[in-house]
DSSP file (Angstrom, degrees, kcal/mol; ACC not computed):
  #  RESIDUE AA STRUCTURE BP1 BP2  ACC     N-H-->O    O-->H-N    N-H-->O    O-->H-N    TCO  KAPPA ALPHA  PHI   PSI    X-CA   Y-CA   Z-CA
    1    1 A X              0   0    0      0, 0.0     2,-0.4     0, 0.0    77,-0.0   0.000 360.0 360.0 360.0 126.3  -50.2  -67.7   87.5
    2    2 A X        -     0   0    0      1,-0.1     0, 0.0    76,-0.1     0, 0.0  -0.733 360.0-167.1 -84.5 128.9  -47.9  -70.7   87.4
    3    3 A X    >   +     0   0    0     -2,-0.4     3,-2.3     2,-0.1     2,-0.2   0.232  37.2 138.2-100.7  13.4  -49.7  -73.9   86.3
    4    4 A X  T 3  S+     0   0    0      1,-0.3     3,-0.1     3,-0.0    -2,-0.1  -0.433  82.1   4.2 -62.6 123.4  -46.9  -76.3   87.3
    5    5 A X  T 3  S+     0   0    0      1,-0.2     2,-0.4    -2,-0.2    -1,-0.3   0.535 111.2 109.8  79.6   7.0  -48.6  -79.3   89.0
    6    6 A X  S <  S-     0   0    0     -3,-2.3     2,-0.5    70,-0.0    -1,-0.2  -0.933  75.9-119.1-117.9 137.2  -52.1  -77.9   88.3
    7    7 A X        -     0   0    0     -2,-0.4    69,-0.1    -3,-0.1     3,-0.1  -0.638  46.2-116.7 -67.7 120.8  -54.7  -79.3   85.9
    8    8 A X        -     0   0    0     -2,-0.5     8,-0.1     1,-0.1    -1,-0.1  -0.289  28.8-101.1 -66.8 145.6  -55.0  -76.3   83.6
    9    9 A X        -     0   0    0      1,-0.1     2,-0.8     6,-0.1    -1,-0.1  -0.319  33.8-114.8 -61.4 145.7  -58.4  -74.6   83.4
   10   10 A X    >>  -     0   0    0      1,-0.2     4,-2.1    -3,-0.1     3,-0.7  -0.758  22.1-159.1 -83.8 111.3  -60.6  -75.5   80.3
   11   11 A X  T 34 S+     0   0    0     -2,-0.8    -1,-0.2     1,-0.2    -2,-0.0   0.712  86.8  57.4 -67.3 -18.9  -60.9  -72.2   78.3
   12   12 A X  T 34 S+     0   0    0      1,-0.1    -1,-0.2    -3,-0.0    -2,-0.0   0.785 116.4  29.6 -82.4 -27.2  -64.0  -73.5   76.5
   13   13 A X  T <4 S-     0   0    0     -3,-0.7    -2,-0.2     3,-0.1    -1,-0.1   0.764  82.4-145.7-104.8 -29.4  -66.1  -74.1   79.6
   14   14 A X     <  +     0   0    0     -4,-2.1    -3,-0.1     2,-0.1    -5,-0.0   0.638  59.5 126.7  72.6  12.6  -64.9  -71.6   82.2
   15   15 A X        +     0   0    0     -5,-0.3     2,-0.6     1,-0.1    49,-0.1   0.973  65.0  51.1 -67.9 -54.2  -65.6  -74.2   85.0
   16   16 A X  S    S+     0   0    0     -6,-0.2     2,-0.3    -8,-0.1    49,-0.2  -0.753  78.6 138.5 -86.7 121.5  -62.1  -74.0   86.5
   17   17 A X  E     -A   64   0A   0     47,-1.9    47,-1.5    -2,-0.6     2,-0.2  -0.965  58.2 -74.0-153.2 168.2  -61.1  -70.5   87.2
   18   18 A X  E     +A   63   0A   0     -2,-0.3     2,-0.3    45,-0.2    45,-0.2  -0.469  57.1 169.5 -67.5 136.8  -59.4  -68.3   89.8
   19   19 A X  E     -A   62   0A   0     43,-2.9    43,-2.8    -2,-0.2     2,-0.4  -0.973  36.3-119.7-145.0 156.5  -61.6  -67.7   92.8
   20   20 A X  E     +AB  61  41A   0     21,-0.8    21,-3.1    -2,-0.3     2,-0.3  -0.820  47.8 157.9 -94.0 141.9  -61.4  -66.3   96.3
   21   21 A X  E     -AB  60  40A   0     39,-2.1    39,-3.1    -2,-0.4     2,-0.5  -0.953  43.3-121.8-154.7 168.2  -62.2  -68.8   99.0
   22   22 A X  E     -AB  59  39A   0     17,-2.4    17,-2.6    -2,-0.3     2,-0.5  -0.994  29.4-158.0-117.2 129.7  -62.0  -69.9  102.6
   23   23 A X  E     -AB  58  38A   0     35,-2.8    35,-2.7    -2,-0.5     2,-0.8  -0.919  11.1-142.8-111.0 131.0  -60.4  -73.3  103.1
   24   24 A X  E     +A   57   0A   0     13,-2.6     2,-0.3    -2,-0.5    33,-0.2  -0.840  45.0 141.2 -89.3 112.9  -61.0  -75.4  106.2
   25   25 A X        -     0   0    0     31,-2.3    -2,-0.1    -2,-0.8     3,-0.1  -0.975  52.2-143.4-154.7 137.8  -57.6  -77.1  106.9
   26   26 A X  S    S+     0   0    0     -2,-0.3     2,-0.3     1,-0.1    30,-0.1   0.747  92.3  31.6 -73.7 -22.2  -55.6  -77.9  110.0
   27   27 A X        -     0   0    0     29,-0.1     3,-0.5     1,-0.0    -1,-0.1  -0.986  64.4-146.6-137.9 148.7  -52.3  -77.2  108.2
   28   28 A X  S    S+     0   0    0     -2,-0.3    52,-0.1     1,-0.2    -2,-0.0   0.010  77.1  93.3-101.5  27.5  -51.3  -74.8  105.4
   29   29 A X        +     0   0    0      2,-0.0    -1,-0.2     0, 0.0     2,-0.1   0.539  63.1  94.9 -97.4  -7.6  -48.7  -77.0  103.8
   30   30 A X        -     0   0    0     -3,-0.5     3,-0.1     1,-0.1    -5,-0.0  -0.427  55.2-160.1 -83.0 160.0  -51.0  -78.6  101.2
   31   31 A X  S    S+     0   0    0      1,-0.2    46,-2.8    -2,-0.1     2,-0.3   0.500  74.9  42.6-115.9 -10.8  -51.3  -77.4   97.6
   32   32 A X  E     -C   76   0A   0     44,-0.2     2,-0.4    30,-0.0    44,-0.2  -0.994  63.5-167.8-140.0 148.5  -54.7  -79.0   96.7
   33   33 A X  E     -C   75   0A   0     42,-2.8    42,-2.8    -2,-0.3     5,-0.1  -0.988  27.3-108.9-138.2 139.6  -57.9  -79.3   98.6
   34   34 A X  E >   -C   74   0A   0     -2,-0.4     3,-2.2    40,-0.2     4,-0.3  -0.361  35.7-114.8 -64.9 148.8  -61.1  -81.3   98.1
   35   35 A X  G >  S+     0   0    0     38,-2.6     3,-1.5     1,-0.3    -1,-0.1   0.784 112.4  67.9 -56.8 -29.9  -64.2  -79.2   97.2
   36   36 A X  G 3  S+     0   0    0     37,-0.3    -1,-0.3     1,-0.3    38,-0.1   0.664 100.5  48.9 -65.8 -16.0  -65.9  -80.1  100.5
   37   37 A X  G <  S+     0   0    0     -3,-2.2   -13,-2.6   -14,-0.0     2,-0.5   0.396  99.6  83.2 -99.6  -0.2  -63.2  -78.1  102.4
   38   38 A X  E <   -B   23   0A   0     -3,-1.5     2,-0.5    -4,-0.3   -15,-0.2  -0.911  52.9-170.7-116.5 128.0  -63.5  -75.0  100.1
   39   39 A X  E     -B   22   0A   0    -17,-2.6   -17,-2.4    -2,-0.5     2,-0.2  -0.973  20.9-144.6-115.4 117.5  -66.1  -72.2  100.4
   40   40 A X  E     -B   21   0A   0     -2,-0.5     2,-0.3   -19,-0.2   -19,-0.3  -0.578  15.2-167.7 -86.8 141.7  -66.0  -69.8   97.4
   41   41 A X  E     -B   20   0A   0    -21,-3.1   -21,-0.8    -2,-0.2     6,-0.0  -0.886  28.8-125.0-126.5 158.4  -66.7  -66.1   97.7
   42   42 A X  S    S+     0   0    0     -2,-0.3     2,-0.3   -23,-0.1    -1,-0.1   0.744  89.3  20.7 -74.5 -24.9  -67.3  -63.4   95.1
   43   43 A X  S  > S-     0   0    0      1,-0.1     4,-1.9   -23,-0.1     5,-0.1  -0.938  73.4-113.9-144.5 163.6  -64.5  -61.1   96.3
   44   44 A X  H  > S+     0   0    0     -2,-0.3     4,-2.6     1,-0.2     5,-0.2   0.905 116.7  54.7 -59.9 -43.4  -61.2  -61.0   98.2
   45   45 A X  H  > S+     0   0    0      1,-0.2     4,-2.2     2,-0.2    -1,-0.2   0.890 107.1  49.4 -61.9 -41.4  -62.9  -58.8  100.9
   46   46 A X  H  > S+     0   0    0      2,-0.2     4,-1.8     1,-0.2    -1,-0.2   0.906 111.6  48.9 -65.2 -41.0  -65.7  -61.4  101.5
   47   47 A X  H  X S+     0   0    0     -4,-1.9     4,-1.1     1,-0.2    -2,-0.2   0.924 112.0  48.5 -64.3 -44.1  -63.2  -64.2  101.8
   48   48 A X  H  < S+     0   0    0     -4,-2.6     3,-0.3     1,-0.2    -1,-0.2   0.888 111.1  50.8 -63.3 -38.6  -61.0  -62.2  104.3
   49   49 A X  H  < S+     0   0    0     -4,-2.2    -1,-0.2     1,-0.2    -2,-0.2   0.832 112.2  46.9 -68.2 -31.8  -64.1  -61.3  106.3
   50   50 A X  H  < S+     0   0    0     -4,-1.8    -1,-0.2    -5,-0.2    -2,-0.2   0.631  89.9 107.1 -85.1 -14.3  -65.2  -65.0  106.5
   51   51 A X     <  +     0   0    0     -4,-1.1     7,-0.2    -3,-0.3     2,-0.1  -0.311  40.6 178.2 -66.9 148.4  -61.8  -66.3  107.5
   52   52 A X  B > > -D   57   0A   0      5,-2.5     3,-2.2     1,-0.1     5,-1.9  -0.595   5.1-178.2-149.2  79.3  -61.2  -67.5  111.0
   53   53 A X  G > 5S+     0   0    0      1,-0.3     3,-1.9     3,-0.2     5,-0.1   0.806  82.0  63.8 -55.2 -32.1  -57.7  -68.8  111.4
   54   54 A X  G 3 5S+     0   0    0      1,-0.3    -1,-0.3     2,-0.1    -2,-0.0   0.769 108.9  41.5 -62.2 -24.8  -58.3  -69.8  115.0
   55   55 A X  G < 5S-     0   0    0     -3,-2.2    -1,-0.3     2,-0.2    -2,-0.2   0.032 125.2-102.6-109.8  23.6  -60.9  -72.2  113.7
   56   56 A X  T < 5S+     0   0    0     -3,-1.9   -31,-2.3     1,-0.2     2,-0.6   0.763  79.9 133.7  64.6  29.7  -58.7  -73.4  110.8
   57   57 A X  E   < -AD  24  52A   0     -5,-1.9    -5,-2.5   -33,-0.2     2,-0.4  -0.931  34.3-174.8-112.2 107.2  -60.6  -71.4  108.2
   58   58 A X  E     -A   23   0A   0    -35,-2.7   -35,-2.8    -2,-0.6     2,-0.2  -0.861  24.2-124.7-112.9 134.5  -58.0  -69.6  106.0
   59   59 A X  E     +A   22   0A   0     -2,-0.4    22,-2.4   -37,-0.2     2,-0.3  -0.545  43.8 161.7 -74.6 138.2  -58.7  -67.0  103.2
   60   60 A X  E     -AE  21  80A   0    -39,-3.1   -39,-2.1    20,-0.3     2,-0.4  -0.889  43.6-122.8-146.1 171.9  -57.1  -68.0   99.9
   61   61 A X  E     +AE  20  79A   0     18,-2.5    17,-2.9    -2,-0.3    18,-1.6  -1.000  43.7 171.8-120.0 125.5  -57.0  -67.5   96.2
   62   62 A X  E     -AE  19  77A   0    -43,-2.8   -43,-2.9    -2,-0.4     2,-0.4  -0.786  29.9-136.1-129.0 167.8  -57.6  -70.9   94.4
   63   63 A X  E     -AE  18  76A   0     13,-2.1    13,-2.8    -2,-0.3     2,-0.3  -0.997  51.5 -21.3-124.9 136.1  -58.2  -72.2   90.9
   64   64 A X  E     -AE  17  75A   0    -47,-1.5   -47,-1.9    -2,-0.4    11,-0.2  -0.951  37.8-111.4 154.7-172.5  -60.8  -74.9   90.3
   65   65 A X  E     +     0   0A   0      9,-0.6     2,-0.3    -2,-0.3    -1,-0.2   0.515  55.2 164.0 -80.5 153.1  -62.7  -76.9   90.6
   66   66 A X  E     - E   0  74A   0      8,-2.4     8,-3.0    -3,-0.2     2,-0.6  -0.935  39.1-116.3-126.5 152.9  -60.9  -79.6   88.6
   67   67 A X  E     - E   0  73A   0     -2,-0.3     6,-0.2     6,-0.2     2,-0.0  -0.815  31.7-142.5 -93.2 124.1  -61.6  -83.3   88.6
   68   68 A X    >   -     0   0    0      4,-3.5     3,-1.8    -2,-0.6    -1,-0.0  -0.241  28.2-102.4 -77.9 170.5  -58.7  -85.3   90.0
   69   69 A X  T 3  S+     0   0    0      1,-0.3    -1,-0.1     2,-0.1    -2,-0.0   0.710 124.3  59.0 -65.7 -19.3  -57.6  -88.7   88.7
   70   70 A X  T 3  S-     0   0    0      2,-0.1    -1,-0.3     0, 0.0     3,-0.1   0.466 121.8-108.2 -86.7  -2.0  -59.4  -90.2   91.7
   71   71 A X  S <  S+     0   0    0     -3,-1.8     2,-0.2     1,-0.3    -2,-0.1   0.513  77.7 128.2  89.5   5.7  -62.7  -88.7   90.6
   72   72 A X        -     0   0    0      1,-0.0    -4,-3.5   -37,-0.0     2,-0.5  -0.639  62.1-119.2 -91.4 151.7  -62.9  -86.0   93.3
   73   73 A X  E     + E   0  67A   0     -2,-0.2   -38,-2.6    -6,-0.2     2,-0.3  -0.799  42.6 178.7 -87.7 130.9  -63.4  -82.3   92.6
   74   74 A X  E     -CE  34  66A   0     -8,-3.0    -8,-2.4    -2,-0.5    -9,-0.6  -0.900  25.6-142.3-133.4 159.0  -60.4  -80.3   93.9
   75   75 A X  E     -CE  33  64A   0    -42,-2.8   -42,-2.8    -2,-0.3     2,-0.5  -0.950  18.3-138.3-118.2 142.8  -59.2  -76.8   94.1
   76   76 A X  E     -CE  32  63A   0    -13,-2.8   -13,-2.1    -2,-0.4     2,-0.3  -0.868  21.3-120.1-102.9 133.4  -55.5  -75.8   93.8
   77   77 A X  E     + E   0  62A   0    -46,-2.8   -15,-0.2    -2,-0.5     3,-0.1  -0.529  30.7 173.5 -70.8 128.5  -54.0  -73.2   96.1
   78   78 A X  E     -     0   0A   0    -17,-2.9     2,-0.3     1,-0.4   -16,-0.2   0.797  67.5 -34.0 -97.1 -49.4  -52.6  -70.1   94.3
   79   79 A X  E     - E   0  61A   0    -18,-1.6   -18,-2.5     0, 0.0    -1,-0.4  -0.970  54.8-107.3-166.0 159.5  -51.8  -68.2   97.5
   80   80 A X  E       E   0  60A   0     -2,-0.3   -20,-0.3   -20,-0.2   -21,-0.0  -0.703 360.0 360.0 -86.1 141.1  -52.9  -67.5  101.1
   81   81 A X              0   0    0    -22,-2.4   -21,-0.2    -2,-0.3    -1,-0.1   0.442 360.0 360.0 -92.2 360.0  -54.4  -64.1  101.6
């Protein structure tokens, strides 16, 4: 996993980690998303089953949550599934 441009996960707390998720977004060109747009799932299969691209819900692999400099919790995109 490349951490360029990503706040690295804290190894002592385990709060930020790789997760499978569905992100609600109108465009897939962004690399970070507010926590309110991200629904985390236990597995890749669950995320894929919950995805609905026609309704802008895309399955992903993300790392987070991390707290941004603006004080928001965000997830960083690793890849689209």
